[in-house]
C-alpha positions as CSV (number, residue, x, y, z in Angstrom):
1,M,-38.8,20.2,151.7
2,R,-35.4,21.6,151.4
3,Y,-35.0,23.1,147.6
4,G,-31.5,23.9,147.7
5,V,-29.0,26.0,149.0
6,S,-27.4,28.8,147.2
7,F,-24.9,31.6,148.2
8,L,-25.9,35.3,148.1
9,P,-23.5,37.9,148.3
10,D,-23.7,39.8,151.7
11,A,-23.1,43.5,152.1
12,T,-19.0,42.8,152.8
13,E,-19.0,41.1,149.2
14,K,-18.4,37.7,150.8
15,T,-20.9,34.8,150.2
16,K,-23.2,33.2,152.7
17,S,-25.1,30.2,152.7
18,A,-29.1,30.7,151.9
19,E,-31.2,27.7,152.7
20,D,-34.7,27.7,150.6
21,Y,-37.6,26.2,151.5
22,F,-40.1,25.4,148.9
23,A,-43.6,23.9,149.5
24,D,-47.2,24.0,148.0
25,I,-49.7,26.2,150.0
26,L,-53.3,25.9,150.2
27,A,-55.1,28.1,153.1
28,V,-58.8,28.8,153.2
29,S,-60.8,29.9,156.3
30,R,-61.9,26.6,157.5
31,H,-59.3,23.7,158.2
32,A,-61.4,20.7,156.9
33,E,-62.3,22.6,153.6
34,A,-58.6,23.5,153.1
35,V,-57.6,19.6,153.5
36,A,-60.4,18.5,151.2
37,V,-59.6,20.8,148.2
38,G,-55.8,20.7,148.9
39,D,-55.7,16.9,148.6
40,Q,-57.8,16.8,145.6
41,H,-55.1,19.5,144.1
42,L,-52.2,17.7,145.5
43,G,-53.4,14.2,144.3
44,R,-53.6,15.7,140.6
45,Y,-50.1,17.5,141.0
46,L,-48.5,14.0,142.1
47,D,-50.1,12.4,139.1
48,I,-49.0,15.0,136.8
49,W,-45.4,15.0,138.1
50,A,-45.3,10.9,138.0
51,D,-46.3,10.9,134.5
52,A,-43.9,13.9,133.7
53,A,-40.9,11.6,135.5
54,K,-41.4,8.1,134.5
55,A,-38.7,8.6,131.9
56,W,-36.5,8.5,135.0
57,D,-37.9,5.1,136.4
58,T,-35.4,3.6,133.7
59,T,-32.7,6.5,133.1
60,T,-29.7,6.7,135.0
61,S,-27.3,9.8,134.8
62,S,-23.9,10.4,136.9
63,D,-24.8,14.2,136.9
64,Y,-28.4,13.5,138.2
65,P,-27.9,10.2,140.5
66,K,-31.0,10.7,142.5
67,Y,-33.6,11.2,139.8
68,T,-33.4,7.6,138.9
69,G,-36.7,6.0,140.3
70,F,-38.2,9.4,140.7
71,G,-41.5,8.7,138.8
72,H,-41.8,5.3,141.2
73,A,-41.4,7.6,144.1
74,L,-44.0,10.3,143.4
75,K,-46.2,7.4,142.1
76,I,-46.4,6.2,146.0
77,D,-46.4,9.4,147.6
78,S,-49.9,10.9,148.7
79,P,-51.4,14.5,149.8
80,E,-51.4,13.0,153.1
81,S,-47.6,12.2,153.2
82,M,-46.9,15.5,151.9
83,R,-48.8,17.4,154.3
84,K,-47.3,15.2,157.1
85,R,-43.6,16.2,156.3
86,L,-44.8,19.6,155.5
87,A,-44.0,19.5,151.6
88,A,-47.5,21.2,151.5
89,V,-48.8,23.7,153.9
90,V,-52.6,23.2,153.7
91,G,-54.9,24.3,156.3
92,S,-56.7,27.3,158.1
93,P,-54.8,30.3,158.8
94,A,-54.0,29.4,162.1
95,T,-53.0,25.8,161.0
96,A,-50.6,27.4,158.2
97,L,-48.8,29.6,160.8
98,R,-47.9,26.4,163.2
99,Q,-47.0,24.4,160.1
100,I,-44.8,27.4,159.0
101,E,-43.4,28.0,162.4
102,H,-42.6,24.3,162.6
103,I,-40.6,24.4,159.4
104,R,-38.6,27.3,160.9
105,E,-37.8,25.6,164.0
106,Q,-36.6,22.7,162.0
107,V,-35.2,24.0,158.7
108,D,-34.8,28.0,159.7
109,P,-34.9,28.9,155.8
110,D,-33.7,32.5,154.6
111,V,-36.6,31.9,152.1
112,F,-39.7,30.5,151.3
113,L,-40.8,29.8,147.8
114,W,-44.5,29.2,148.1
115,Q,-46.4,27.4,145.0
116,V,-49.9,28.0,145.0
117,D,-50.9,26.7,141.5
118,T,-50.7,23.1,142.5
119,G,-52.6,20.5,140.3
120,V,-55.2,22.0,138.2
121,Q,-56.7,24.4,140.6
122,S,-59.1,27.0,139.0
123,A,-58.2,30.6,139.0
124,A,-61.0,31.3,142.0
125,T,-59.3,28.3,144.1
126,A,-55.7,29.8,143.6
127,M,-57.0,33.4,144.2
128,T,-58.7,32.2,147.4
129,T,-55.1,30.9,148.6
130,L,-53.6,34.0,147.4
131,D,-55.7,36.3,149.3
132,C,-56.1,34.1,152.3
133,F,-52.2,33.9,152.5
134,A,-51.9,37.7,151.8
135,N,-54.4,38.9,154.4
136,E,-54.5,36.2,157.2
137,V,-51.2,34.3,157.0
138,R,-48.3,36.6,155.7
139,P,-48.7,39.3,158.1
140,H,-48.2,37.3,161.1
141,V,-45.5,35.5,159.6
142,E,-43.7,38.9,159.0
143,A,-44.4,40.1,162.2
144,V,-42.5,37.0,164.0
145,K,-39.6,37.6,161.7
146,V,-39.5,41.2,162.4
147,G,-39.7,40.4,166.2
148,E,-37.0,37.9,166.1
149,A,-34.6,40.3,164.2
150,T,-35.2,43.1,166.5
151,G,-34.9,41.0,169.8
């Protein structure tokens, strides 16, 4: 999901818009395992957020008009839906790379903000994702980025 637009100074002290893209990520060597583990943790993530946001179900604010009903929206969301709309990048390294490239084609963010500690993952599960991402996904993402920048 688009996290927001920020403004960053460039080399000439002018400002430019920077699009940030925020998504949960879970990548392991086998796609089916990643989906099974990812759905378990994304489900828990949604439960926690829905509980935390339930105060907004009956609260209105002119400062935060889109927050009203947020808890209800989270209750009807699902891990499968998050994966389909790429609010979560889940899968094998090859699958994660395809999803990241699709996000780039659709949004062209300047920054990806990855959330690895989704739900109630154990440290071992989070480290598996971090290791897989660092060693098998990120190098390819960076290679594409460098290749695009140099022509």
